[in-house]
N, C-alpha and C positions, 0 to 999 in steps of 0.2 A: 135777151134775157141775160141781165146782172150777174154778174158772178156771181154775189150771194143767195137771190132765190134760185139760181143753177142746182146752189150744196145743199139748200133745204131742197128742195123740189127731191133732188137722187135721195136724201136722206129721208123723206116720207117714201119711196118709190122702197126700195134698199128693206124696209118695217113693213109695206105690205106683203112685198114679194117672198119674204120669210115667211108668213102667216100661210102666204096661198102653201108654199110651197112643203110647209108642216103637214097642210090638211088635202094635198094631194098625195099626200105619200110614197117620196120620188126614192123612194129604195128594191118599190119593186120593181124586178126586170123589164118589165116589156114598159115602165110606162121609168125609168132611169135610158133605157134605146131611144125614147122618142123626145127625152135631153139634149142626147148625145146627137141628133139630127140634126135638132133643134141647133144647133149653140151651135154647129158647123154648116148649118145655110146663114146661120147671120151675120157671123165673122166672116164669113166668106161675103157675102152681101157686101159687106160695109168695106171690103178691100178690092171691091170691082168698084165700086161708087165711090173709093179714096185713086183709082188706077181711070176713073173717067174721069171725074175731078182737074185726073191730071192734063188729062188730056183739050178739055176745053177751059182753061189755064191758058197749055201752051196756043193753041187756035186763033184766042180772044188775046195774046200777045200784046197785055198791056205793060210799055220800055216806061210807063213815069217814073221819076226818080223817088228812090225812099230810103230817107230815115229813121232806123231805130234803137234800143240797143239790147244787146242780149243779155240773157238770163245770168244772172252771180252763177263764180263758179270758181273753181276750187282755183285752178291758172288764174281767175278775172273775176274776179272778187269782188269788183264795182261792177266787174258789166265793161261792156267793151262797146263805143261803135259805131254803127255799120249804114256802109253807105253802097243801097243798094237799087232793085228795080221791083215795082206790083206786083209783075209776072215771077224774078226767084224769089221776093213773098210766100208769096201763096205756094209754087211749086213746096219751099222751104216745111210749108204749115200740113200738105196733102203729108210729105214725105214721109212726118210723124206719126198723124195717124195711120196709115199703114207699119209701120215701124211699131207702134202703140197694138199693137192688132194683132202683128205677128207675136210678139210678147207673151202677148190676155194669152193667143192658142196654146204659147208651147208650155208657159210654167206649168194653166191650170188643163191644160191634156195632160202632164207628166203629174201632178198635184191625182187625179183621176190613174191614171196606169201604176198609180205607187201603189193609191192608199184609201182608192175605191169612192174617191171622193162625189158628189156627184148633184146636194145645193152649191156650188160655187156655179158651176157650169148653171143654173138656171139660172140663176142671180143675171149675169155675163151673159146670158143671153138677150136679156132686154133691156138693162143697162148701154150697153155701149150702140146697143142703135137707134138707144134717143139722145147716145151724147151725139153720135154721129148727126142724127136729122138734123141735130139744131146750133149747130159748126154753126161759124164763120166764114166757111168755105162752099158750106154747101146752101147758108141764107142766103148769099151772094148773088155764086154761078147757079145755082139750079132754081130756087125761090127768087133770083130774080131783083131780090130789097138794095137798097142805094147805099153804100158805104160811108156811110154817117149816122153819127151821135156811137153808138158799142159798136157799130162793123163799124168807125174806118178806125184805120192801120195807120200805128201797130197797135195792134192786138193785145192788151195788160197783161199777163201773166198770173195768175197767184203763187206767190212762195210762202208755203209752209217754214221755212225755215225765217224767212225774214220778219213775219211777223213774229215768230216764239223772241226771236232777238231783238226788236224793237219793248216786249212784251215785258223780258229782262231786264233790257235798259232803263229802261221808264221807274219801276221802283229804287232801283239802282237809282238814281235823280233824286229820286225826292227822298233818299231817306241820307244819299251826299248833303240834297237840302237843309236838310233837318241835322242833321248831327254838324255840334260847337269848332269853327277850328280849329285849329293850333296856335298859330296868335293868340285867337281870343282868350279859350284857356287861360296862356300863359299869363294876357293881363289882369285876366281874371284870379289867378294864385296872390300877384301881386304886391293887390288891392288888399285882395284878404290880409294879406303878412301886411303889411303896411298901415291898414284899420288895427290887428290881435296889436303891434307892438303902438300905433296912439292912446289902443286902447292901457297897456301898459304900463305902460308911461301916468296917464290920466291915476292909474292904481294907486300905484305909485309915490307922484306929490302929493294925494288924496290920504294914502298910509300913514306920509309924513307930518301931513298937516297933523293931522289927529295924533300925530305922538307929541311931537309940540307943547301942542293942550293941551293933551295930559298931564302935562311935566307939572311937576308937584316946587309949590313956593315956597319957597327958603323957611326955614324956620324961625319966628326975631326972639332975637335975648333979653334975658327975664332982667 
């Protein structure tokens, strides 16, 4: 599934889950307890699945060389070329999944404990499971799909900041192209000055001719 299609499906799923959450009245204490249990089970399953993925990757021990460019960061705005192996690359991706699951549980657990939010827990009971099941690691190592096409390493990571930067640069470039250059403005002003001076000379010459034509003829002696 491409990045755009995945984002669209997640958006539709979120909208549907929000409506389901309103219908179920999750503020009820019994249902809230069920949501908490489902949230814990779902994220525990993701953690266990990621750990199992690590064991599968280590067992395959694919040492095929792999070059890829790391995502841009503050220290490396343009990214950094990295030489690694398929095994180490996949292990790093599995570690990212584990880290993401831990951060999600910590943040939402704190929000629920502090403010009693229950709907975010309901959403994060289903969305992370879908993301995990459709991830490239699961498709390759658990579903045994070939690492070709969209699954070919290195996998492209969507960078929202990069898209935003490109979106801001495009109008700027168009504006710069449409705006007249300084040299063109100066040249245009000089041409206008020359034309005005020429027009003034022509008018002066024309008025001089008119004055000479209008001079009275000398009177004749009687």
